[in-house]
Structure formats: C-alpha cells, structure tokens
KOLZAFI-555587 format. One line per field, with one value per atom (N, C-alpha, C): residue number from 1; y, z, x; atom name. Coordinates in Angstrom, 2 decimals, padded with zeros to 5 digits. Example, Ala and Ser with C-alpha at 12.3 -4.5 7.8 and 13.67 -1.06 7.14 Angstrom:
2
drenmar: (1, 1, 1, 2, 2, 2)
c2: (-005.69, -004.50, -003.30, -002.25, -001.06, 000.03)
c3: (007.80, 007.80, 007.80, 007.08, 007.14, 007.87)
c1: (013.19, 012.30, 013.20, 012.85, 013.67, 012.90)
vexvex: (N, CA, C, N, CA, C)
This chain:
186
drenmar: (1, 1, 1, 2, 2, 2, 3, 3, 3, 4, 4, 4, 5, 5, 5, 6, 6, 6, 7, 7, 7, 8, 8, 8, 9, 9, 9, 10, 10, 10, 11, 11, 11, 12, 12, 12, 13, 13, 13, 14, 14, 14, 15, 15, 15, 16, 16, 16, 17, 17, 17, 18, 18, 18, 19, 19, 19, 20, 20, 20, 21, 21, 21, 22, 22, 22, 23, 23, 23, 24, 24, 24, 25, 25, 25, 26, 26, 26, 27, 27, 27, 28, 28, 28, 29, 29, 29, 30, 30, 30, 31, 31, 31, 32, 32, 32, 33, 33, 33, 34, 34, 34, 35, 35, 35, 36, 36, 36, 37, 37, 37, 38, 38, 38, 39, 39, 39, 40, 40, 40, 41, 41, 41, 42, 42, 42, 43, 43, 43, 44, 44, 44, 45, 45, 45, 46, 46, 46, 47, 47, 47, 48, 48, 48, 49, 49, 49, 50, 50, 50, 51, 51, 51, 52, 52, 52, 53, 53, 53, 54, 54, 54, 55, 55, 55, 56, 56, 56, 57, 57, 57, 58, 58, 58, 59, 59, 59, 60, 60, 60, 61, 61, 61, 62, 62, 62, 63, 63, 63, 64, 64, 64, 65, 65, 65, 66, 66, 66, 67, 67, 67, 68, 68, 68, 69, 69, 69, 70, 70, 70, 71, 71, 71, 72, 72, 72, 73, 73, 73, 74, 74, 74, 75, 75, 75, 76, 76, 76, 77, 77, 77, 78, 78, 78, 79, 79, 79, 80, 80, 80, 81, 81, 81, 82, 82, 82, 83, 83, 83, 84, 84, 84, 85, 85, 85, 86, 86, 86, 87, 87, 87, 88, 88, 88, 89, 89, 89, 90, 90, 90, 91, 91, 91, 92, 92, 92, 93, 93, 93, 94, 94, 94, 95, 95, 95, 96, 96, 96, 97, 97, 97, 98, 98, 98, 99, 99, 99, 100, 100, 100, 101, 101, 101, 102, 102, 102, 103, 103, 103, 104, 104, 104, 105, 105, 105, 106, 106, 106, 107, 107, 107, 108, 108, 108, 109, 109, 109, 110, 110, 110, 111, 111, 111, 112, 112, 112, 113, 113, 113, 114, 114, 114, 115, 115, 115, 116, 116, 116, 117, 117, 117, 118, 118, 118, 119, 119, 119, 120, 120, 120, 121, 121, 121, 122, 122, 122, 123, 123, 123, 124, 124, 124, 125, 125, 125, 126, 126, 126, 127, 127, 127, 128, 128, 128, 129, 129, 129, 130, 130, 130, 131, 131, 131, 132, 132, 132, 133, 133, 133, 134, 134, 134, 135, 135, 135, 136, 136, 136, 137, 137, 137, 138, 138, 138, 139, 139, 139, 140, 140, 140, 141, 141, 141, 142, 142, 142, 143, 143, 143, 144, 144, 144, 145, 145, 145, 146, 146, 146, 147, 147, 147, 148, 148, 148, 149, 149, 149, 150, 150, 150, 151, 151, 151, 152, 152, 152, 153, 153, 153, 154, 154, 154, 155, 155, 155, 156, 156, 156, 157, 157, 157, 158, 158, 158, 159, 159, 159, 160, 160, 160, 161, 161, 161, 162, 162, 162, 163, 163, 163, 164, 164, 164, 165, 165, 165, 166, 166, 166, 167, 167, 167, 168, 168, 168, 169, 169, 169, 170, 170, 170, 171, 171, 171, 172, 172, 172, 173, 173, 173, 174, 174, 174, 175, 175, 175, 176, 176, 176, 177, 177, 177, 178, 178, 178, 179, 179, 179, 180, 180, 180, 181, 181, 181, 182, 182, 182, 183, 183, 183, 184, 184, 184, 185, 185, 185, 186, 186, 186)
c2: (262.91, 262.38, 262.46, 262.90, 262.99, 261.60, 261.49, 260.19, 259.90, 258.60, 258.15, 257.09, 256.95, 255.87, 255.12, 253.80, 252.97, 251.91, 251.76, 250.72, 249.77, 248.49, 247.49, 246.60, 246.58, 245.74, 244.62, 243.53, 242.43, 241.22, 240.25, 239.04, 238.24, 237.32, 236.48, 235.78, 235.78, 235.10, 235.89, 237.16, 237.94, 238.54, 238.49, 239.01, 240.34, 240.70, 241.97, 242.05, 241.01, 241.00, 241.00, 240.28, 240.24, 241.63, 242.30, 243.65, 244.64, 244.51, 245.38, 245.14, 243.88, 243.58, 244.17, 244.12, 244.71, 246.21, 246.91, 248.34, 248.55, 247.70, 247.82, 247.59, 246.57, 246.22, 247.19, 247.68, 248.50, 250.00, 250.43, 251.87, 252.28, 251.37, 251.64, 252.05, 251.50, 251.68, 250.79, 251.17, 250.28, 249.46, 248.13, 247.25, 247.02, 247.60, 247.43, 246.28, 245.11, 243.91, 243.88, 244.27, 244.45, 243.18, 242.04, 240.78, 240.48, 240.63, 240.37, 241.36, 242.63, 243.65, 243.35, 243.02, 242.72, 241.48, 240.49, 239.30, 239.69, 240.57, 241.02, 241.75, 242.62, 243.40, 242.48, 241.55, 240.71, 239.69, 239.36, 238.38, 239.00, 240.31, 240.99, 240.79, 240.22, 240.00, 241.29, 242.42, 243.70, 244.05, 243.39, 243.68, 242.67, 241.75, 240.69, 241.20, 242.40, 242.96, 244.02, 244.18, 245.16, 244.44, 244.74, 243.99, 244.10, 245.29, 245.45, 244.55, 244.53, 243.71, 242.23, 241.87, 240.47, 240.01, 240.90, 240.56, 240.35, 241.20, 241.05, 239.76, 239.41, 238.18, 236.96, 236.98, 235.86, 235.72, 236.83, 236.79, 236.25, 236.78, 236.37, 234.87, 234.41, 232.99, 232.10, 232.66, 231.90, 231.97, 232.64, 232.72, 233.71, 234.64, 235.63, 236.97, 237.80, 239.14, 239.95, 240.77, 241.63, 242.77, 243.41, 244.50, 245.63, 246.05, 247.10, 248.37, 248.80, 250.02, 249.82, 248.63, 248.33, 248.33, 247.65, 247.58, 248.99, 249.80, 251.17, 251.96, 251.85, 252.61, 252.28, 251.00, 250.65, 250.87, 250.65, 250.89, 252.39, 253.19, 254.65, 255.15, 254.68, 255.11, 254.74, 253.52, 253.07, 253.82, 254.11, 254.86, 256.25, 256.90, 258.23, 258.14, 257.11, 256.91, 256.76, 255.94, 255.71, 257.01, 257.75, 259.01, 260.02, 260.16, 261.12, 260.77, 259.48, 259.06, 259.34, 259.81, 260.20, 259.11, 257.99, 256.86, 256.80, 256.27, 255.89, 254.58, 254.30, 253.10, 252.43, 251.10, 250.34, 249.33, 249.29, 248.39, 247.23, 246.03, 244.86, 244.18, 244.81, 244.19, 245.18, 246.44, 247.48, 248.55, 249.25, 248.93, 247.78, 246.98, 245.82, 246.03, 247.13, 247.44, 248.92, 249.28, 250.68, 251.52, 250.96, 251.68, 251.98, 250.98, 251.21, 252.24, 252.23, 253.17, 254.59, 254.74, 256.07, 256.49, 255.56, 255.89, 256.18, 256.93, 257.35, 258.72, 259.12, 260.43, 260.60, 259.50, 259.57, 259.18, 258.47, 257.93, 258.33, 258.92, 259.23, 257.95, 257.74, 256.55, 256.65, 255.54, 255.48, 256.37, 256.51, 257.36, 258.81, 259.30, 260.66, 260.80, 259.79, 259.83, 259.85, 259.03, 259.01, 260.36, 260.95, 262.27, 263.31, 263.28, 264.23, 264.05, 262.82, 262.54, 262.56, 262.17, 262.03, 262.99, 263.60, 264.47, 263.65, 264.22, 263.50, 263.01, 263.83, 263.48, 262.35, 262.04, 260.98, 259.74, 259.71, 258.52, 257.80, 256.64, 255.91, 254.59, 254.26, 253.03, 252.18, 250.92, 250.02, 248.78, 248.40, 247.17, 246.16, 245.00, 243.92, 243.10, 243.23, 242.50, 241.43, 240.20, 239.15, 238.06, 237.38, 236.25, 235.16, 234.51, 233.58, 232.28, 231.68, 230.36, 229.32, 229.76, 228.88, 229.58, 228.82, 229.33, 228.42, 229.01, 228.26, 228.71, 227.76, 228.09, 227.43, 228.26, 227.80, 227.52, 226.27, 225.90, 225.59, 226.36, 226.16, 226.47, 226.31, 226.59, 228.09, 228.43, 229.82, 229.89, 231.05, 231.21, 231.69, 231.85, 232.38, 231.30, 230.05, 228.97, 228.98, 229.53, 229.57, 228.20, 227.75, 228.46, 228.24, 229.30, 229.22, 228.39, 227.63, 226.80, 227.64, 228.85, 229.73, 230.11, 230.34, 230.69, 229.51, 228.33, 227.14, 226.88, 227.06, 226.86, 227.90, 229.16, 230.22, 229.94, 229.56, 229.25, 228.05, 227.02, 225.84, 226.15, 227.01, 227.35, 228.13, 228.77, 229.54, 228.70, 227.41, 226.54, 226.76, 227.37, 227.64, 226.35, 226.04, 224.88, 225.25, 224.48, 224.78, 223.83, 224.42, 223.67, 224.07, 223.06, 223.30, 222.52, 223.15, 222.44, 221.27, 221.31, 220.19, 218.98, 219.20, 218.12, 217.80, 218.85, 218.69, 218.70, 218.90, 218.95, 220.25, 220.14, 221.32, 221.75, 223.03, 223.57, 224.58, 224.41, 225.29, 225.94, 227.25, 227.99, 228.63, 228.38, 228.99, 229.79, 230.98, 231.84, 232.49, 232.68, 233.44, 234.86, 235.24, 236.56, 236.56, 235.58, 235.46, 234.20, 233.13, 231.84, 231.34, 230.40, 229.84, 228.32, 227.67, 226.23, 225.95, 225.10, 224.74, 223.26, 222.98, 221.60, 221.36, 220.15, 219.81, 218.47, 218.25, 217.01, 215.83, 216.04, 214.93, 214.82)
c3: (082.55, 083.85, 083.97, 085.11, 085.37, 085.43, 084.95, 085.05, 086.51, 086.86, 088.24, 088.33, 089.54, 089.86, 091.05, 090.92, 091.99, 092.33, 093.63, 094.12, 094.95, 094.55, 095.25, 096.07, 097.38, 098.31, 098.80, 099.22, 099.80, 099.91, 100.69, 100.83, 099.53, 099.42, 098.22, 098.02, 096.77, 096.44, 096.77, 097.14, 097.55, 096.37, 095.18, 094.01, 093.52, 093.90, 093.44, 091.92, 091.30, 089.84, 089.19, 089.77, 089.23, 089.28, 090.42, 090.55, 089.62, 089.47, 088.56, 087.12, 086.76, 085.40, 085.18, 086.20, 086.05, 085.77, 086.48, 086.20, 084.79, 084.38, 083.03, 081.98, 082.17, 081.17, 081.15, 082.33, 082.39, 082.38, 082.81, 082.91, 082.13, 081.33, 080.47, 081.23, 082.42, 083.15, 082.50, 082.65, 082.31, 083.56, 083.44, 084.58, 084.57, 085.55, 085.67, 086.62, 086.04, 086.82, 086.95, 088.11, 088.32, 088.03, 088.51, 088.29, 086.81, 086.04, 084.60, 083.91, 084.32, 083.72, 083.98, 085.23, 085.55, 084.79, 084.66, 083.88, 082.44, 081.86, 080.49, 080.39, 081.36, 081.34, 081.40, 082.36, 082.52, 081.40, 080.71, 079.62, 078.23, 078.15, 076.86, 076.21, 075.00, 074.33, 074.15, 074.05, 073.91, 075.16, 076.28, 077.54, 077.88, 076.99, 077.32, 077.51, 076.98, 077.16, 078.26, 078.98, 080.07, 081.36, 081.93, 083.09, 084.31, 084.52, 085.66, 085.52, 084.33, 084.11, 084.16, 083.72, 083.78, 085.23, 086.10, 087.54, 088.11, 087.71, 088.16, 087.61, 086.38, 085.77, 086.57, 087.07, 087.91, 089.15, 089.78, 090.95, 090.55, 089.45, 088.97, 088.68, 087.93, 087.56, 088.78, 089.84, 091.08, 092.02, 091.59, 092.42, 093.56, 093.46, 094.52, 094.11, 095.11, 094.83, 094.18, 093.22, 092.57, 093.51, 093.22, 094.04, 094.12, 095.33, 095.46, 094.66, 094.61, 093.86, 092.36, 091.85, 090.44, 090.19, 091.06, 090.89, 090.92, 091.88, 091.97, 090.72, 090.25, 089.07, 087.85, 087.52, 086.30, 086.47, 087.67, 087.92, 087.83, 088.41, 088.38, 086.93, 086.14, 084.75, 083.95, 084.11, 083.35, 083.79, 085.08, 085.59, 084.96, 084.87, 084.25, 082.77, 082.07, 080.67, 080.49, 081.35, 081.25, 081.52, 082.53, 082.86, 081.73, 081.19, 080.10, 078.85, 078.70, 077.57, 077.84, 079.07, 079.39, 079.96, 080.39, 080.88, 082.40, 082.89, 084.30, 084.47, 085.71, 085.97, 087.24, 087.24, 088.45, 088.68, 089.92, 090.31, 091.12, 090.82, 091.61, 092.27, 092.19, 092.81, 093.21, 093.24, 093.63, 094.40, 095.24, 095.74, 096.75, 096.81, 097.72, 098.94, 098.97, 100.16, 100.50, 101.72, 102.14, 101.26, 100.89, 100.02, 098.67, 098.06, 096.78, 096.91, 098.03, 098.23, 098.47, 099.37, 099.82, 099.48, 098.94, 098.56, 099.76, 099.51, 100.56, 100.17, 100.79, 100.50, 099.04, 098.38, 097.00, 095.95, 096.36, 095.41, 095.79, 094.85, 095.08, 094.97, 095.92, 095.93, 094.98, 094.78, 093.85, 094.29, 095.61, 096.09, 095.63, 095.73, 095.26, 093.76, 093.01, 091.56, 091.23, 091.92, 091.68, 092.02, 093.15, 093.53, 092.47, 091.99, 090.99, 089.65, 089.21, 087.87, 087.82, 088.92, 088.91, 089.86, 090.79, 091.81, 093.02, 094.20, 095.46, 095.50, 095.01, 095.06, 094.09, 093.16, 092.17, 092.37, 093.42, 093.76, 094.90, 094.59, 095.53, 095.94, 097.22, 097.75, 098.31, 097.89, 098.26, 098.92, 100.05, 100.74, 100.59, 100.04, 099.94, 101.21, 102.04, 103.31, 103.14, 102.93, 102.59, 103.66, 103.70, 104.59, 103.78, 102.87, 101.95, 102.62, 102.07, 102.48, 101.45, 100.19, 099.07, 098.20, 097.69, 096.71, 095.50, 094.33, 093.07, 092.35, 092.11, 091.55, 090.20, 089.17, 087.82, 087.76, 087.60, 087.56, 086.11, 085.58, 084.22, 084.15, 082.99, 082.82, 083.03, 083.92, 084.16, 084.67, 084.51, 084.91, 086.35, 087.06, 088.42, 089.49, 089.09, 090.07, 090.81, 090.19, 090.82, 090.74, 091.72, 092.98, 093.91, 094.59, 095.52, 096.75, 097.22, 098.41, 099.59, 099.75, 100.86, 100.78, 099.56, 099.39, 099.78, 099.30, 099.64, 101.14, 101.77, 103.23, 103.98, 103.54, 104.18, 104.06, 102.87, 102.68, 103.54, 103.55, 104.35, 105.84, 106.32, 107.75, 108.17, 107.21, 107.51, 107.27, 106.95, 106.74, 105.42, 104.45, 103.15, 102.33, 101.77, 100.88, 099.55, 099.11, 097.89, 096.78, 095.65, 094.43, 093.40, 092.78, 091.75, 090.52, 089.36, 088.15, 087.82, 088.26, 087.98, 088.87, 089.96, 090.87, 090.76, 090.74, 090.77, 089.40, 088.34, 087.01, 086.78, 086.01, 085.72, 087.00, 087.31, 088.53, 088.14, 088.70, 088.38, 089.68, 089.65, 090.80, 090.36, 091.10, 090.82, 092.04, 091.78, 092.87, 092.51, 093.52, 093.33, 093.84, 094.19, 094.73, 096.23, 096.89, 098.35, 098.77, 098.05, 098.35, 097.13, 097.36, 096.22, 096.41, 095.31, 095.31, 094.35, 094.80, 093.96, 093.61, 092.33, 091.85, 091.00, 091.15, 090.33, 089.65, 088.55, 087.78, 088.39, 089.26, 089.89, 091.36)
c1: (155.71, 156.11, 157.63, 158.10, 159.53, 160.14, 161.37, 162.04, 162.32, 162.31, 162.46, 163.55, 164.07, 165.01, 164.42, 164.31, 163.77, 164.81, 165.07, 165.97, 165.12, 165.09, 164.29, 165.22, 164.95, 165.70, 164.80, 165.40, 164.67, 165.56, 165.12, 165.93, 165.97, 166.93, 166.98, 165.64, 165.19, 163.95, 162.69, 162.83, 161.66, 160.91, 161.49, 160.80, 161.32, 162.54, 163.10, 163.14, 163.64, 163.72, 162.35, 161.42, 160.06, 159.43, 159.55, 158.97, 159.67, 160.99, 161.72, 161.26, 161.06, 160.56, 159.18, 158.33, 156.99, 157.07, 157.96, 158.13, 158.67, 159.58, 160.14, 159.04, 158.24, 157.23, 156.05, 155.65, 154.44, 154.71, 155.89, 156.18, 157.42, 157.95, 159.11, 160.38, 160.56, 161.81, 162.87, 164.12, 165.23, 165.51, 165.41, 165.72, 167.22, 167.90, 169.35, 169.59, 169.82, 170.14, 171.66, 172.14, 173.58, 174.36, 173.87, 174.57, 174.74, 173.67, 173.75, 174.67, 174.58, 175.43, 176.91, 177.25, 178.64, 179.13, 178.27, 178.63, 178.95, 178.15, 178.41, 179.74, 180.02, 181.26, 182.47, 182.49, 183.69, 183.84, 182.76, 182.84, 182.86, 182.83, 182.85, 184.23, 184.26, 185.55, 186.36, 185.70, 186.40, 187.21, 186.90, 187.59, 188.69, 188.98, 189.94, 191.37, 191.68, 193.02, 193.07, 191.97, 191.92, 192.31, 193.48, 193.96, 193.02, 192.43, 191.53, 190.30, 189.73, 188.53, 188.89, 190.06, 190.47, 190.64, 191.11, 191.19, 189.79, 188.84, 187.45, 186.84, 187.21, 186.71, 187.14, 188.37, 188.84, 187.97, 187.64, 186.75, 185.38, 184.84, 183.52, 183.50, 184.47, 184.53, 184.74, 185.34, 185.55, 184.36, 183.29, 182.09, 182.20, 183.15, 183.34, 182.72, 182.40, 181.90, 183.01, 182.64, 183.61, 184.00, 185.11, 185.62, 184.59, 184.22, 183.20, 183.50, 184.77, 185.09, 184.84, 185.11, 184.84, 183.34, 182.59, 181.13, 180.54, 180.97, 180.46, 180.80, 182.02, 182.45, 181.59, 181.46, 180.72, 179.22, 178.70, 177.27, 176.97, 177.82, 177.65, 177.69, 178.66, 178.78, 177.54, 177.06, 175.90, 174.64, 174.52, 173.37, 173.32, 174.46, 174.52, 174.13, 174.61, 174.25, 172.74, 172.12, 170.67, 169.92, 170.35, 169.69, 169.82, 171.03, 171.24, 170.43, 170.12, 169.29, 167.80, 167.49, 166.12, 165.24, 165.83, 165.05, 164.98, 163.87, 163.77, 164.51, 164.95, 165.75, 165.26, 165.30, 164.97, 166.10, 166.59, 167.67, 167.10, 167.59, 167.18, 168.38, 169.54, 170.71, 171.77, 171.45, 172.40, 171.66, 172.34, 173.67, 173.60, 174.65, 174.63, 175.51, 176.26, 177.08, 176.91, 177.28, 177.22, 178.15, 179.29, 180.23, 179.58, 178.93, 178.28, 177.16, 176.46, 175.36, 175.86, 176.85, 177.23, 178.66, 179.46, 180.82, 181.70, 182.76, 183.69, 184.25, 185.36, 185.93, 186.36, 186.69, 187.19, 186.15, 185.11, 184.14, 182.72, 182.00, 180.60, 179.79, 178.90, 178.08, 176.91, 176.24, 175.11, 173.95, 173.73, 172.64, 172.86, 174.09, 174.39, 174.14, 174.52, 174.33, 172.84, 172.05, 170.60, 169.98, 170.38, 169.87, 170.23, 171.46, 171.92, 171.21, 171.10, 170.56, 169.02, 168.39, 166.92, 166.22, 166.97, 166.38, 165.97, 166.19, 165.88, 164.44, 163.52, 162.09, 161.73, 162.62, 162.36, 163.22, 164.01, 164.82, 164.10, 163.55, 162.70, 163.35, 163.22, 163.79, 162.66, 162.60, 161.50, 162.08, 161.51, 161.90, 160.76, 161.07, 160.09, 160.17, 159.16, 159.09, 158.02, 158.45, 157.51, 157.45, 156.32, 156.12, 155.40, 156.14, 155.49, 155.07, 154.03, 153.57, 154.00, 154.12, 154.45, 155.48, 156.44, 157.41, 157.36, 157.19, 157.22, 158.48, 159.37, 160.67, 160.83, 161.03, 161.32, 162.81, 163.18, 164.58, 164.93, 165.84, 166.30, 167.78, 168.34, 169.76, 169.99, 170.91, 171.26, 172.69, 173.29, 174.69, 174.84, 173.71, 173.76, 173.66, 173.46, 173.34, 172.02, 170.98, 169.65, 169.00, 168.28, 168.06, 169.25, 169.64, 170.77, 170.39, 171.36, 171.16, 170.66, 171.22, 170.83, 169.35, 168.86, 167.45, 166.57, 166.93, 166.15, 166.16, 167.32, 167.42, 166.58, 166.63, 165.87, 164.37, 163.93, 162.51, 162.10, 162.93, 162.64, 162.57, 163.47, 163.49, 162.25, 161.59, 160.37, 159.11, 159.31, 158.15, 157.44, 158.13, 157.53, 157.49, 156.35, 156.20, 156.84, 157.84, 158.59, 158.16, 157.80, 157.52, 158.57, 159.19, 160.20, 159.82, 159.88, 159.48, 160.40, 161.67, 162.57, 162.27, 161.54, 161.17, 159.68, 158.87, 157.41, 156.76, 157.52, 156.94, 156.20, 155.11, 154.30, 153.59, 153.69, 153.09, 152.02, 150.84, 149.73, 149.23, 149.12, 148.59, 147.28, 146.21, 144.92, 144.51, 143.94, 143.50, 142.18, 141.35, 140.11, 140.27, 141.47, 141.75, 141.89, 141.30, 141.40, 142.15, 141.92, 142.52, 143.27, 144.16, 144.90, 145.03, 145.32, 145.56, 146.70, 147.63, 148.77, 148.65, 148.83, 148.76, 149.99, 150.58, 151.74, 151.52, 152.25, 152.06, 152.81, 153.76, 154.51, 154.15)
vexvex: (N, CA, C, N, CA, C, N, CA, C, N, CA, C, N, CA, C, N, CA, C, N, CA, C, N, CA, C, N, CA, C, N, CA, C, N, CA, C, N, CA, C, N, CA, C, N, CA, C, N, CA, C, N, CA, C, N, CA, C, N, CA, C, N, CA, C, N, CA, C, N, CA, C, N, CA, C, N, CA, C, N, CA, C, N, CA, C, N, CA, C, N, CA, C, N, CA, C, N, CA, C, N, CA, C, N, CA, C, N, CA, C, N, CA, C, N, CA, C, N, CA, C, N, CA, C, N, CA, C, N, CA, C, N, CA, C, N, CA, C, N, CA, C, N, CA, C, N, CA, C, N, CA, C, N, CA, C, N, CA, C, N, CA, C, N, CA, C, N, CA, C, N, CA, C, N, CA, C, N, CA, C, N, CA, C, N, CA, C, N, CA, C, N, CA, C, N, CA, C, N, CA, C, N, CA, C, N, CA, C, N, CA, C, N, CA, C, N, CA, C, N, CA, C, N, CA, C, N, CA, C, N, CA, C, N, CA, C, N, CA, C, N, CA, C, N, CA, C, N, CA, C, N, CA, C, N, CA, C, N, CA, C, N, CA, C, N, CA, C, N, CA, C, N, CA, C, N, CA, C, N, CA, C, N, CA, C, N, CA, C, N, CA, C, N, CA, C, N, CA, C, N, CA, C, N, CA, C, N, CA, C, N, CA, C, N, CA, C, N, CA, C, N, CA, C, N, CA, C, N, CA, C, N, CA, C, N, CA, C, N, CA, C, N, CA, C, N, CA, C, N, CA, C, N, CA, C, N, CA, C, N, CA, C, N, CA, C, N, CA, C, N, CA, C, N, CA, C, N, CA, C, N, CA, C, N, CA, C, N, CA, C, N, CA, C, N, CA, C, N, CA, C, N, CA, C, N, CA, C, N, CA, C, N, CA, C, N, CA, C, N, CA, C, N, CA, C, N, CA, C, N, CA, C, N, CA, C, N, CA, C, N, CA, C, N, CA, C, N, CA, C, N, CA, C, N, CA, C, N, CA, C, N, CA, C, N, CA, C, N, CA, C, N, CA, C, N, CA, C, N, CA, C, N, CA, C, N, CA, C, N, CA, C, N, CA, C, N, CA, C, N, CA, C, N, CA, C, N, CA, C, N, CA, C, N, CA, C, N, CA, C, N, CA, C, N, CA, C, N, CA, C, N, CA, C, N, CA, C, N, CA, C, N, CA, C, N, CA, C, N, CA, C, N, CA, C, N, CA, C, N, CA, C, N, CA, C, N, CA, C, N, CA, C, N, CA, C, N, CA, C, N, CA, C, N, CA, C, N, CA, C, N, CA, C, N, CA, C, N, CA, C, N, CA, C, N, CA, C, N, CA, C, N, CA, C, N, CA, C, N, CA, C, N, CA, C, N, CA, C, N, CA, C, N, CA, C, N, CA, C, N, CA, C, N, CA, C, N, CA, C)
C-alpha cells in the first residue's frame, strides 16, 4: 500500500485527535500532533541557546500562537523526515492557517510538501462535521488547558449534555448500536 498523508479538520472537541489516533493504531500512521510537537521543540533543553526558538518559547509560555513561519518551517521539516522514513502521516492540528497550508512567494506550504512527498492522490483532507448530543470529557492533568473554555461554551450553546469525570465521577456509556445511555457515579 502506498504511503498516505491525511489532514483532519474540525471544530474544537470534534474528535480530530481521536480519529488520528485510530489511524495510527490501526493503519500504522504517524500521528503528527502539531501542538505536542511544538511544545517539545520549544522545551527541548538542546534548544535553550537557540534565540529563535527561545522567542517562540516566550509566545508558547504566554499562551499565544507561535509565529506561522516558524510553525510551517518545523512542521514541513518533520513531515519530510516522516515521509523519507517511509511512513504514512496523519495531522490533527495542522495546517491551522492559510499561510501554513499554502505558504507564500518565499515559503512552500504544507499542502505542496504533502503533494510532493506523498503524491496528490495520496494526500487526503477530511472535515469532521459533527452534531453531538452528548460530550464525555476526560479531565486530567495536561499542559494544553483542556477542556478549553471555548469548547465548553460551544458545546453548551448547541445544547450538548456535557459529562466530565472531574464533576460527574465515573462515566459509563452503553449502546446497542442504535441507542445509547449515559450513567455517572455523581
């Protein structure tokens, strides 16, 4: 089977990471989680003397988006590395801007790199268009501030019933394939 590149788009909380993990676990794709990768780059002790990365670290630590040209550069480099190693790749957080996707006169965008490395016919883009009735959120220690206030507000504005393990305790979902029932310990 030819190696593939998949880019999964969707609103916050739509399951991009979950779907990317499923491809990684079942089809041996490399799940390129851009946020985690960038966090590793800016916090890598080997990069503490790199002035450009230290400027990006200040943005990261301040909760701001990193510079698009920096994100494109490191994402593009890592994508080429993964492709040259012979692996399929799935993205759950890139590209996040038009610049990252298509670049400009001086910078090739990620779409061009995917076409070059994987072939146009093997670069697939997926939009998760969801209309949830229930959201079950595992809240644990994480460096991303999950669940984000915006996600909770978006779910609430759509009338989605939210279950959180930090509030509702143990949450159990049972389904017969057509219907489901959610039960919590609190």
